[in-house]
Predicted model as a PDB file, atoms N, CA, C, CB and O in Angstrom, pLDDT in the B-factor column:
MODEL        1                                                                  
ATOM      1  N   MET A   1     136.648 117.758  21.835  1.00 93.00           N  
ATOM      2  CA  MET A   1     135.520 117.088  22.893  1.00 93.00           C  
ATOM      3  C   MET A   1     136.013 117.408  24.154  1.00 93.00           C  
ATOM      4  CB  MET A   1     135.302 115.402  22.829  1.00 93.00           C  
ATOM      5  O   MET A   1     135.334 118.023  24.976  1.00 93.00           O  
ATOM      6  N   LEU A   2     137.335 116.971  24.394  1.00 94.00           N  
ATOM      7  CA  LEU A   2     137.571 116.371  25.750  1.00 94.00           C  
ATOM      8  C   LEU A   2     138.152 117.862  26.515  1.00 94.00           C  
ATOM      9  CB  LEU A   2     138.836 114.871  25.698  1.00 94.00           C  
ATOM     10  O   LEU A   2     138.336 118.010  27.723  1.00 94.00           O  
ATOM     11  N   ASN A   3     138.368 118.868  25.451  1.00 95.00           N  
ATOM     12  CA  ASN A   3     138.933 119.954  26.213  1.00 95.00           C  
ATOM     13  C   ASN A   3     137.372 120.586  26.475  1.00 95.00           C  
ATOM     14  CB  ASN A   3     140.212 121.009  25.308  1.00 95.00           C  
ATOM     15  O   ASN A   3     137.304 121.009  27.629  1.00 95.00           O  
ATOM     16  N   ALA A   4     136.320 120.736  25.853  1.00 96.00           N  
ATOM     17  CA  ALA A   4     135.070 121.487  25.943  1.00 96.00           C  
ATOM     18  C   ALA A   4     134.589 120.740  27.336  1.00 96.00           C  
ATOM     19  CB  ALA A   4     133.970 121.327  24.487  1.00 96.00           C  
ATOM     20  O   ALA A   4     134.325 121.339  28.378  1.00 96.00           O  
ATOM     21  N   ALA A   5     134.526 119.214  27.128  1.00 96.00           N  
ATOM     22  CA  ALA A   5     134.187 118.501  28.243  1.00 96.00           C  
ATOM     23  C   ALA A   5     134.703 118.709  29.836  1.00 96.00           C  
ATOM     24  CB  ALA A   5     134.513 117.335  27.842  1.00 96.00           C  
ATOM     25  O   ALA A   5     134.165 118.553  30.932  1.00 96.00           O  
ATOM     26  N   ALA A   6     135.796 119.068  29.457  1.00 97.00           N  
ATOM     27  CA  ALA A   6     136.783 119.485  30.836  1.00 97.00           C  
ATOM     28  C   ALA A   6     136.431 120.934  31.563  1.00 97.00           C  
ATOM     29  CB  ALA A   6     138.522 119.640  30.307  1.00 97.00           C  
ATOM     30  O   ALA A   6     136.248 121.247  32.739  1.00 97.00           O  
ATOM     31  N   GLY A   7     136.420 121.718  30.232  1.00 97.00           N  
ATOM     32  CA  GLY A   7     135.702 123.199  30.607  1.00 97.00           C  
ATOM     33  C   GLY A   7     134.364 123.093  31.150  1.00 97.00           C  
ATOM     34  O   GLY A   7     134.053 123.913  32.014  1.00 97.00           O  
ATOM     35  N   HIS A   8     133.533 122.233  30.794  1.00 98.00           N  
ATOM     36  CA  HIS A   8     132.342 122.375  31.237  1.00 98.00           C  
ATOM     37  C   HIS A   8     132.184 121.610  32.756  1.00 98.00           C  
ATOM     38  CB  HIS A   8     131.430 121.855  30.122  1.00 98.00           C  
ATOM     39  O   HIS A   8     131.306 121.909  33.566  1.00 98.00           O  
ATOM     40  N   THR A   9     133.082 120.701  32.939  1.00 98.00           N  
ATOM     41  CA  THR A   9     133.173 120.382  34.435  1.00 98.00           C  
ATOM     42  C   THR A   9     133.955 121.534  35.421  1.00 98.00           C  
ATOM     43  CB  THR A   9     133.990 118.948  34.547  1.00 98.00           C  
ATOM     44  O   THR A   9     133.645 121.576  36.611  1.00 98.00           O  
ATOM     45  N   PHE A  10     134.832 122.331  34.953  1.00 98.00           N  
ATOM     46  CA  PHE A  10     135.247 123.458  35.499  1.00 98.00           C  
ATOM     47  C   PHE A  10     134.287 124.149  36.124  1.00 98.00           C  
ATOM     48  CB  PHE A  10     135.811 124.183  34.672  1.00 98.00           C  
ATOM     49  O   PHE A  10     134.185 124.505  37.299  1.00 98.00           O  
ATOM     50  N   PHE A  11     133.308 124.354  34.806  1.00 98.00           N  
ATOM     51  CA  PHE A  11     132.274 125.356  34.940  1.00 98.00           C  
ATOM     52  C   PHE A  11     131.438 125.025  36.217  1.00 98.00           C  
ATOM     53  CB  PHE A  11     131.368 125.400  33.639  1.00 98.00           C  
ATOM     54  O   PHE A  11     131.017 125.781  37.092  1.00 98.00           O  
ATOM     55  N   LEU A  12     131.336 123.850  36.085  1.00 98.00           N  
ATOM     56  CA  LEU A  12     130.363 123.353  37.114  1.00 98.00           C  
ATOM     57  C   LEU A  12     130.863 123.093  38.358  1.00 98.00           C  
ATOM     58  CB  LEU A  12     129.744 122.206  36.733  1.00 98.00           C  
ATOM     59  O   LEU A  12     130.042 122.753  39.210  1.00 98.00           O  
ATOM     60  N   SER A  13     132.074 123.175  38.683  1.00 98.00           N  
ATOM     61  CA  SER A  13     132.869 123.345  39.801  1.00 98.00           C  
ATOM     62  C   SER A  13     133.300 124.763  40.402  1.00 98.00           C  
ATOM     63  CB  SER A  13     133.951 122.674  39.496  1.00 98.00           C  
ATOM     64  O   SER A  13     133.838 124.977  41.488  1.00 98.00           O  
ATOM     65  N   GLY A  14     132.854 125.844  39.229  1.00 98.00           N  
ATOM     66  CA  GLY A  14     133.182 127.433  39.610  1.00 98.00           C  
ATOM     67  C   GLY A  14     134.431 127.572  39.723  1.00 98.00           C  
ATOM     68  O   GLY A  14     134.778 128.336  40.623  1.00 98.00           O  
ATOM     69  N   ALA A  15     135.612 126.872  38.835  1.00 98.00           N  
ATOM     70  CA  ALA A  15     136.363 127.218  38.251  1.00 98.00           C  
ATOM     71  C   ALA A  15     136.321 127.815  36.943  1.00 98.00           C  
ATOM     72  CB  ALA A  15     136.873 126.504  38.356  1.00 98.00           C  
ATOM     73  O   ALA A  15     136.623 127.082  36.002  1.00 98.00           O  
ATOM     74  N   TYR A  16     136.010 128.984  36.711  1.00 98.00           N  
ATOM     75  CA  TYR A  16     135.538 129.655  35.283  1.00 98.00           C  
ATOM     76  C   TYR A  16     136.882 130.048  34.728  1.00 98.00           C  
ATOM     77  CB  TYR A  16     134.432 131.097  35.405  1.00 98.00           C  
ATOM     78  O   TYR A  16     137.250 129.548  33.665  1.00 98.00           O  
ATOM     79  N   GLU A  17     137.530 130.782  35.280  1.00 98.00           N  
ATOM     80  CA  GLU A  17     138.995 131.182  34.331  1.00 98.00           C  
ATOM     81  C   GLU A  17     139.825 129.545  33.747  1.00 98.00           C  
ATOM     82  CB  GLU A  17     140.420 132.256  35.697  1.00 98.00           C  
ATOM     83  O   GLU A  17     140.408 129.314  32.687  1.00 98.00           O  
ATOM     84  N   ARG A  18     139.604 128.793  34.743  1.00 98.00           N  
ATOM     85  CA  ARG A  18     140.181 127.289  33.892  1.00 98.00           C  
ATOM     86  C   ARG A  18     139.252 126.736  33.063  1.00 98.00           C  
ATOM     87  CB  ARG A  18     140.559 125.995  34.857  1.00 98.00           C  
ATOM     88  O   ARG A  18     139.750 126.026  32.189  1.00 98.00           O  
ATOM     89  N   ALA A  19     138.124 126.822  33.051  1.00 98.00           N  
ATOM     90  CA  ALA A  19     136.947 126.481  31.826  1.00 98.00           C  
ATOM     91  C   ALA A  19     137.196 127.044  30.839  1.00 98.00           C  
ATOM     92  CB  ALA A  19     135.545 126.837  32.001  1.00 98.00           C  
ATOM     93  O   ALA A  19     137.170 126.460  29.756  1.00 98.00           O  
ATOM     94  N   ILE A  20     137.496 128.302  30.960  1.00 98.00           N  
ATOM     95  CA  ILE A  20     137.545 129.294  29.791  1.00 98.00           C  
ATOM     96  C   ILE A  20     138.916 128.733  28.787  1.00 98.00           C  
ATOM     97  CB  ILE A  20     137.795 131.065  30.478  1.00 98.00           C  
ATOM     98  O   ILE A  20     138.990 128.545  27.572  1.00 98.00           O  
ATOM     99  N   ARG A  21     139.786 128.594  29.744  1.00 98.00           N  
ATOM    100  CA  ARG A  21     141.179 128.058  29.192  1.00 98.00           C  
ATOM    101  C   ARG A  21     141.141 126.796  28.369  1.00 98.00           C  
ATOM    102  CB  ARG A  21     142.139 127.757  30.360  1.00 98.00           C  
ATOM    103  O   ARG A  21     141.754 126.563  27.327  1.00 98.00           O  
ATOM    104  N   GLU A  22     140.236 125.962  29.090  1.00 97.00           N  
ATOM    105  CA  GLU A  22     140.046 124.574  28.038  1.00 97.00           C  
ATOM    106  C   GLU A  22     139.265 125.042  26.648  1.00 97.00           C  
ATOM    107  CB  GLU A  22     138.948 123.209  28.875  1.00 97.00           C  
ATOM    108  O   GLU A  22     139.607 124.838  25.483  1.00 97.00           O  
ATOM    109  N   CYS A  23     138.124 125.726  27.156  1.00 97.00           N  
ATOM    110  CA  CYS A  23     137.417 126.294  25.799  1.00 97.00           C  
ATOM    111  C   CYS A  23     138.134 126.594  24.803  1.00 97.00           C  
ATOM    112  CB  CYS A  23     136.721 127.432  25.926  1.00 97.00           C  
ATOM    113  O   CYS A  23     138.003 126.058  23.703  1.00 97.00           O  
ATOM    114  N   GLU A  24     139.091 127.609  25.109  1.00 97.00           N  
ATOM    115  CA  GLU A  24     139.474 128.505  23.872  1.00 97.00           C  
ATOM    116  C   GLU A  24     140.478 127.435  23.801  1.00 97.00           C  
ATOM    117  CB  GLU A  24     139.957 130.300  23.970  1.00 97.00           C  
ATOM    118  O   GLU A  24     140.933 127.680  22.684  1.00 97.00           O  
ATOM    119  N   THR A  25     141.180 126.352  24.252  1.00 97.00           N  
ATOM    120  CA  THR A  25     142.035 125.357  23.503  1.00 97.00           C  
ATOM    121  C   THR A  25     141.093 124.677  22.320  1.00 97.00           C  
ATOM    122  CB  THR A  25     142.642 124.160  24.601  1.00 97.00           C  
ATOM    123  O   THR A  25     141.409 124.571  21.135  1.00 97.00           O  
ATOM    124  N   ALA A  26     139.817 124.229  22.959  1.00 97.00           N  
ATOM    125  CA  ALA A  26     138.927 123.596  21.834  1.00 97.00           C  
ATOM    126  C   ALA A  26     138.483 124.255  20.814  1.00 97.00           C  
ATOM    127  CB  ALA A  26     137.854 123.120  22.253  1.00 97.00           C  
ATOM    128  O   ALA A  26     137.800 123.797  19.898  1.00 97.00           O  
ATOM    129  N   LEU A  27     138.849 125.310  20.942  1.00 96.00           N  
ATOM    130  CA  LEU A  27     138.082 126.376  19.933  1.00 96.00           C  
ATOM    131  C   LEU A  27     139.437 126.911  18.996  1.00 96.00           C  
ATOM    132  CB  LEU A  27     137.180 127.907  20.946  1.00 96.00           C  
ATOM    133  O   LEU A  27     139.210 127.620  18.016  1.00 96.00           O  
ATOM    134  N   LEU A  28     140.640 126.593  19.298  1.00 96.00           N  
ATOM    135  CA  LEU A  28     142.010 126.716  18.705  1.00 96.00           C  
ATOM    136  C   LEU A  28     141.786 125.276  17.720  1.00 96.00           C  
ATOM    137  CB  LEU A  28     143.476 126.701  20.034  1.00 96.00           C  
ATOM    138  O   LEU A  28     142.420 125.220  16.666  1.00 96.00           O  
ATOM    139  N   ILE A  29     141.067 124.377  18.021  1.00 95.00           N  
ATOM    140  CA  ILE A  29     141.252 123.121  17.317  1.00 95.00           C  
ATOM    141  C   ILE A  29     140.089 123.253  16.137  1.00 95.00           C  
ATOM    142  CB  ILE A  29     141.068 121.732  18.392  1.00 95.00           C  
ATOM    143  O   ILE A  29     140.285 123.033  14.942  1.00 95.00           O  
ATOM    144  N   ASP A  30     138.860 123.654  16.729  1.00 94.00           N  
ATOM    145  CA  ASP A  30     137.461 123.939  15.874  1.00 94.00           C  
ATOM    146  C   ASP A  30     136.904 125.375  16.154  1.00 94.00           C  
ATOM    147  CB  ASP A  30     136.205 122.819  16.316  1.00 94.00           C  
ATOM    148  O   ASP A  30     136.095 125.532  17.069  1.00 94.00           O  
ATOM    149  N   GLU A  31     137.291 126.346  15.442  1.00 91.00           N  
ATOM    150  CA  GLU A  31     136.366 127.503  16.009  1.00 91.00           C  
ATOM    151  C   GLU A  31     134.977 127.857  15.936  1.00 91.00           C  
ATOM    152  CB  GLU A  31     136.758 128.467  15.625  1.00 91.00           C  
ATOM    153  O   GLU A  31     134.403 128.859  16.362  1.00 91.00           O  
ATOM    154  N   ASN A  32     134.467 126.693  15.220  1.00 90.00           N  
ATOM    155  CA  ASN A  32     132.921 126.455  15.281  1.00 90.00           C  
ATOM    156  C   ASN A  32     132.490 125.467  16.303  1.00 90.00           C  
ATOM    157  CB  ASN A  32     132.384 125.948  13.933  1.00 90.00           C  
ATOM    158  O   ASN A  32     131.384 124.946  16.153  1.00 90.00           O  
ATOM    159  N   PHE A  33     133.267 125.127  17.384  1.00 95.00           N  
ATOM    160  CA  PHE A  33     132.418 124.263  17.799  1.00 95.00           C  
ATOM    161  C   PHE A  33     131.595 124.816  19.254  1.00 95.00           C  
ATOM    162  CB  PHE A  33     133.247 122.951  17.937  1.00 95.00           C  
ATOM    163  O   PHE A  33     132.057 125.020  20.377  1.00 95.00           O  
ATOM    164  N   LEU A  34     130.512 124.929  18.847  1.00 95.00           N  
ATOM    165  CA  LEU A  34     129.337 125.434  19.698  1.00 95.00           C  
ATOM    166  C   LEU A  34     129.410 125.089  21.089  1.00 95.00           C  
ATOM    167  CB  LEU A  34     128.050 124.920  19.215  1.00 95.00           C  
ATOM    168  O   LEU A  34     129.269 125.933  21.973  1.00 95.00           O  
ATOM    169  N   PHE A  35     129.634 123.831  21.316  1.00 96.00           N  
ATOM    170  CA  PHE A  35     129.479 123.436  22.976  1.00 96.00           C  
ATOM    171  C   PHE A  35     130.442 124.306  23.818  1.00 96.00           C  
ATOM    172  CB  PHE A  35     129.905 121.733  23.320  1.00 96.00           C  
ATOM    173  O   PHE A  35     130.063 124.867  24.846  1.00 96.00           O  
ATOM    174  N   ALA A  36     131.909 124.410  23.261  1.00 97.00           N  
ATOM    175  CA  ALA A  36     132.977 125.097  23.994  1.00 97.00           C  
ATOM    176  C   ALA A  36     132.731 126.346  23.633  1.00 97.00           C  
ATOM    177  CB  ALA A  36     134.394 124.692  23.730  1.00 97.00           C  
ATOM    178  O   ALA A  36     133.569 126.989  24.265  1.00 97.00           O  
ATOM    179  N   ARG A  37     132.075 127.118  22.983  1.00 96.00           N  
ATOM    180  CA  ARG A  37     131.755 128.500  22.996  1.00 96.00           C  
ATOM    181  C   ARG A  37     130.508 128.726  23.673  1.00 96.00           C  
ATOM    182  CB  ARG A  37     131.703 129.045  21.675  1.00 96.00           C  
ATOM    183  O   ARG A  37     130.255 129.871  24.047  1.00 96.00           O  
ATOM    184  N   TYR A  38     129.764 127.871  23.865  1.00 97.00           N  
ATOM    185  CA  TYR A  38     128.473 128.164  24.503  1.00 97.00           C  
ATOM    186  C   TYR A  38     129.083 127.812  26.336  1.00 97.00           C  
ATOM    187  CB  TYR A  38     126.968 126.915  23.713  1.00 97.00           C  
ATOM    188  O   TYR A  38     128.660 128.446  27.303  1.00 97.00           O  
ATOM    189  N   VAL A  39     129.797 127.036  26.396  1.00 97.00           N  
ATOM    190  CA  VAL A  39     130.337 126.989  28.012  1.00 97.00           C  
ATOM    191  C   VAL A  39     131.199 128.148  28.218  1.00 97.00           C  
ATOM    192  CB  VAL A  39     131.275 125.590  28.430  1.00 97.00           C  
ATOM    193  O   VAL A  39     131.257 128.582  29.368  1.00 97.00           O  
ATOM    194  N   MET A  40     131.883 128.731  27.301  1.00 97.00           N  
ATOM    195  CA  MET A  40     132.676 129.801  27.439  1.00 97.00           C  
ATOM    196  C   MET A  40     131.882 131.084  27.838  1.00 97.00           C  
ATOM    197  CB  MET A  40     133.410 129.964  26.213  1.00 97.00           C  
ATOM    198  O   MET A  40     132.368 132.015  28.480  1.00 97.00           O  
ATOM    199  N   ALA A  41     130.963 131.036  27.508  1.00 97.00           N  
ATOM    200  CA  ALA A  41     129.672 132.258  27.348  1.00 97.00           C  
ATOM    201  C   ALA A  41     129.336 132.052  28.512  1.00 97.00           C  
ATOM    202  CB  ALA A  41     128.310 132.157  26.234  1.00 97.00           C  
ATOM    203  O   ALA A  41     129.353 133.066  29.210  1.00 97.00           O  
ATOM    204  N   LEU A  42     129.020 131.088  29.028  1.00 97.00           N  
ATOM    205  CA  LEU A  42     128.478 131.085  30.488  1.00 97.00           C  
ATOM    206  C   LEU A  42     129.413 131.269  31.402  1.00 97.00           C  
ATOM    207  CB  LEU A  42     127.822 129.899  30.879  1.00 97.00           C  
ATOM    208  O   LEU A  42     128.956 131.932  32.333  1.00 97.00           O  
ATOM    209  N   CYS A  43     130.654 130.940  31.568  1.00 98.00           N  
ATOM    210  CA  CYS A  43     131.572 131.131  32.366  1.00 98.00           C  
ATOM    211  C   CYS A  43     131.883 132.667  32.413  1.00 98.00           C  
ATOM    212  CB  CYS A  43     132.635 130.289  32.006  1.00 98.00           C  
ATOM    213  O   CYS A  43     132.040 133.286  33.466  1.00 98.00           O  
ATOM    214  N   LYS A  44     131.942 133.122  31.373  1.00 98.00           N  
ATOM    215  CA  LYS A  44     132.178 135.045  31.216  1.00 98.00           C  
ATOM    216  C   LYS A  44     130.892 135.301  32.010  1.00 98.00           C  
ATOM    217  CB  LYS A  44     132.094 135.991  29.219  1.00 98.00           C  
ATOM    218  O   LYS A  44     131.117 135.809  33.109  1.00 98.00           O  
ATOM    219  N   GLY A  45     129.649 135.085  31.742  1.00 97.00           N  
ATOM    220  CA  GLY A  45     128.928 135.382  32.527  1.00 97.00           C  
ATOM    221  C   GLY A  45     128.810 135.638  34.102  1.00 97.00           C  
ATOM    222  O   GLY A  45     128.508 136.609  34.796  1.00 97.00           O  
ATOM    223  N   GLN A  46     129.092 134.654  34.279  1.00 98.00           N  
ATOM    224  CA  GLN A  46     129.567 134.132  36.004  1.00 98.00           C  
ATOM    225  C   GLN A  46     130.671 135.346  36.594  1.00 98.00           C  
ATOM    226  CB  GLN A  46     130.640 132.234  35.994  1.00 98.00           C  
ATOM    227  O   GLN A  46     130.735 135.954  37.662  1.00 98.00           O  
ATOM    228  N   LEU A  47     131.515 135.369  35.302  1.00 98.00           N  
ATOM    229  CA  LEU A  47     132.726 136.328  36.089  1.00 98.00           C  
ATOM    230  C   LEU A  47     132.367 137.847  35.635  1.00 98.00           C  
ATOM    231  CB  LEU A  47     134.560 135.895  35.510  1.00 98.00           C  
ATOM    232  O   LEU A  47     133.329 138.608  35.741  1.00 98.00           O  
ATOM    233  N   GLY A  48     131.137 138.450  35.136  1.00 98.00           N  
ATOM    234  CA  GLY A  48     130.848 139.401  35.189  1.00 98.00           C  
ATOM    235  C   GLY A  48     131.162 140.296  33.896  1.00 98.00           C  
ATOM    236  O   GLY A  48     131.137 141.527  33.891  1.00 98.00           O  
ATOM    237  N   PHE A  49     131.522 139.306  32.579  1.00 98.00           N  
ATOM    238  CA  PHE A  49     131.971 139.778  31.476  1.00 98.00           C  
ATOM    239  C   PHE A  49     130.700 139.624  30.651  1.00 98.00           C  
ATOM    240  CB  PHE A  49     133.239 139.098  30.986  1.00 98.00           C  
ATOM    241  O   PHE A  49     130.713 138.872  29.676  1.00 98.00           O  
ATOM    242  N   HIS A  50     129.747 140.209  30.948  1.00 98.00           N  
ATOM    243  CA  HIS A  50     128.264 139.997  30.311  1.00 98.00           C  
ATOM    244  C   HIS A  50     128.592 140.654  28.678  1.00 98.00           C  
ATOM    245  CB  HIS A  50     126.799 141.053  31.359  1.00 98.00           C  
ATOM    246  O   HIS A  50     127.824 140.147  27.859  1.00 98.00           O  
ATOM    247  N   ALA A  51     129.162 141.245  28.316  1.00 97.00           N  
ATOM    248  CA  ALA A  51     128.996 142.067  26.916  1.00 97.00           C  
ATOM    249  C   ALA A  51     129.893 140.840  26.037  1.00 97.00           C  
ATOM    250  CB  ALA A  51     129.838 144.015  26.907  1.00 97.00           C  
ATOM    251  O   ALA A  51     129.537 140.763  24.861  1.00 97.00           O  
ATOM    252  N   GLU A  52     130.882 139.981  26.401  1.00 96.00           N  
ATOM    253  CA  GLU A  52     131.386 139.173  26.022  1.00 96.00           C  
ATOM    254  C   GLU A  52     130.500 137.717  25.947  1.00 96.00           C  
ATOM    255  CB  GLU A  52     132.438 139.284  26.693  1.00 96.00           C  
ATOM    256  O   GLU A  52     130.308 137.016  24.953  1.00 96.00           O  
ATOM    257  N   ALA A  53     130.146 137.560  26.989  1.00 97.00           N  
ATOM    258  CA  ALA A  53     129.186 136.296  27.166  1.00 97.00           C  
ATOM    259  C   ALA A  53     128.064 136.383  25.918  1.00 97.00           C  
ATOM    260  CB  ALA A  53     128.337 136.344  28.818  1.00 97.00           C  
ATOM    261  O   ALA A  53     127.769 135.543  25.067  1.00 97.00           O  
ATOM    262  N   ILE A  54     127.625 137.565  26.124  1.00 97.00           N  
ATOM    263  CA  ILE A  54     126.344 137.943  24.835  1.00 97.00           C  
ATOM    264  C   ILE A  54     126.998 137.704  23.614  1.00 97.00           C  
ATOM    265  CB  ILE A  54     125.710 139.689  24.729  1.00 97.00           C  
ATOM    266  O   ILE A  54     126.506 136.800  22.938  1.00 97.00           O  
ATOM    267  N   ARG A  55     128.094 138.349  23.106  1.00 96.00           N  
ATOM    268  CA  ARG A  55     128.830 138.326  21.956  1.00 96.00           C  
ATOM    269  C   ARG A  55     128.872 136.708  21.438  1.00 96.00           C  
ATOM    270  CB  ARG A  55     130.303 138.993  22.275  1.00 96.00           C  
ATOM    271  O   ARG A  55     128.357 136.326  20.387  1.00 96.00           O  
ATOM    272  N   ASP A  56     129.551 135.893  22.343  1.00 94.00           N  
ATOM    273  CA  ASP A  56     129.815 134.518  22.206  1.00 94.00           C  
ATOM    274  C   ASP A  56     128.491 133.690  22.028  1.00 94.00           C  
ATOM    275  CB  ASP A  56     130.605 134.052  23.413  1.00 94.00           C  
ATOM    276  O   ASP A  56     128.527 132.713  21.281  1.00 94.00           O  
ATOM    277  N   LEU A  57     127.254 134.045  22.709  1.00 95.00           N  
ATOM    278  CA  LEU A  57     126.072 133.427  22.850  1.00 95.00           C  
ATOM    279  C   LEU A  57     125.392 133.786  21.709  1.00 95.00           C  
ATOM    280  CB  LEU A  57     125.389 133.723  24.038  1.00 95.00           C  
ATOM    281  O   LEU A  57     124.620 132.985  21.181  1.00 95.00           O  
ATOM    282  N   GLU A  58     125.617 135.119  21.167  1.00 95.00           N  
ATOM    283  CA  GLU A  58     124.822 135.359  19.702  1.00 95.00           C  
ATOM    284  C   GLU A  58     125.703 134.858  18.513  1.00 95.00           C  
ATOM    285  CB  GLU A  58     124.489 137.068  19.402  1.00 95.00           C  
ATOM    286  O   GLU A  58     125.285 135.068  17.375  1.00 95.00           O  
ATOM    287  N   ARG A  59     126.919 134.195  18.698  1.00 92.00           N  
ATOM    288  CA  ARG A  59     127.530 133.574  17.688  1.00 92.00           C  
ATOM    289  C   ARG A  59     127.126 132.235  17.527  1.00 92.00           C  
ATOM    290  CB  ARG A  59     128.826 133.650  17.824  1.00 92.00           C  
ATOM    291  O   ARG A  59     127.027 131.741  16.403  1.00 92.00           O  
ATOM    292  N   VAL A  60     126.807 131.407  18.885  1.00 92.00           N  
ATOM    293  CA  VAL A  60     126.414 130.243  18.899  1.00 92.00           C  
ATOM    294  C   VAL A  60     124.951 130.318  18.288  1.00 92.00           C  
ATOM    295  CB  VAL A  60     126.568 129.693  20.247  1.00 92.00           C  
ATOM    296  O   VAL A  60     124.710 129.407  17.496  1.00 92.00           O  
ATOM    297  N   VAL A  61     123.984 131.181  18.493  1.00 93.00           N  
ATOM    298  CA  VAL A  61     122.827 130.911  17.939  1.00 93.00           C  
ATOM    299  C   VAL A  61     123.036 131.359  16.210  1.00 93.00           C  
ATOM    300  CB  VAL A  61     121.641 131.747  18.828  1.00 93.00           C  
ATOM    301  O   VAL A  61     122.317 130.786  15.392  1.00 93.00           O  
ATOM    302  N   GLU A  62     123.720 132.062  15.887  1.00 91.00           N  
ATOM    303  CA  GLU A  62     124.106 132.524  14.558  1.00 91.00           C  
ATOM    304  C   GLU A  62     124.489 131.271  14.022  1.00 91.00           C  
ATOM    305  CB  GLU A  62     125.234 133.640  14.478  1.00 91.00           C  
ATOM    306  O   GLU A  62     124.003 130.936  12.942  1.00 91.00           O  
ATOM    307  N   SER A  63     125.284 130.526  14.609  1.00 88.00           N  
ATOM    308  CA  SER A  63     125.835 129.148  13.898  1.00 88.00           C  
ATOM    309  C   SER A  63     124.919 128.020  13.956  1.00 88.00           C  
ATOM    310  CB  SER A  63     127.157 128.613  14.559  1.00 88.00           C  
ATOM    311  O   SER A  63     124.958 127.117  13.120  1.00 88.00           O  
ATOM    312  N   SER A  64     124.115 128.050  14.901  1.00 83.00           N  
ATOM    313  CA  SER A  64     123.226 126.903  14.746  1.00 83.00           C  
ATOM    314  C   SER A  64     121.843 127.164  14.150  1.00 83.00           C  
ATOM    315  CB  SER A  64     123.047 126.293  16.041  1.00 83.00           C  
ATOM    316  O   SER A  64     120.935 126.345  14.292  1.00 83.00           O  
ATOM    317  N   ALA A  65     121.670 128.436  13.410  1.00 73.00           N  
ATOM    318  CA  ALA A  65     120.644 128.432  12.889  1.00 73.00           C  
ATOM    319  C   ALA A  65     120.582 127.926  11.344  1.00 73.00           C  
ATOM    320  CB  ALA A  65     120.244 129.608  13.125  1.00 73.00           C  
ATOM    321  O   ALA A  65     119.507 127.903  10.744  1.00 73.00           O  
TER     322      ALA A  65                                                      
ENDMDL                                                                          
END                                                                             
């Protein structure tokens, strides 16, 4: 949770690459942690990696259903 929360804080401050790294660390611990994957998708979208962001968001939706 701490890594994902740090990722969210970095996302809000515009440090998208750092946010992605924090979320990736969270996902190493729990690959199904939806909040980390969601924040990572938001960051990828801001960086222009739209296809990757969409894949991550689709995984979030599928996992939450």
